[in-house]
Phi, psi and omega in degrees: 000161180286170178277353185289116183293335181291315178298321178292323175298313178298317181298315179296326178297318179298310180304314179295325172298314181297318182294315177297328178288324180290317179301331175276337182264317182303314177296321173299312180303315183291320183303317181286308184302317183255008173052056181281352185204173181287162181297326177290324179295316181298318182302308180291319175299319178294316176298318177292316176305318178302315177297313180293327176293325177296312182298323178298312179296322176299317188280310190271329183253324179266353176058038182254112178251159182275337179280130175065030183291138177269169187286334182290325174292328179285322175292331178295314181290319182293317181291324176298316182292319179299310180296319181294322177290324178298312183294315183300304181288331173303311178299311179301312180300314182300309181298325175299311179303314182295325179291320174301317180291333182278335185268000000 
């Protein structure tokens, strides 16, 4: 690594983000792959880990912090939330409709 402390700090931030992402992903994968818990438990643990995973990605990879947040960052987060909500609820609506038609 170079002697530049800013680059070293940034690299350590990325490595910490990667480690946290792995810690949040691998146990969930193991729970699903080896059926370590009930379906409801796996669903709730996965949903909780997904929310934490989003916060990790925002902080460590997208460098969006809540302190001193600019208006552009707020717009980015709100727009992304809107798009994800539309995609998620649209998918659920579509699959529910298909399920109703099949039954």
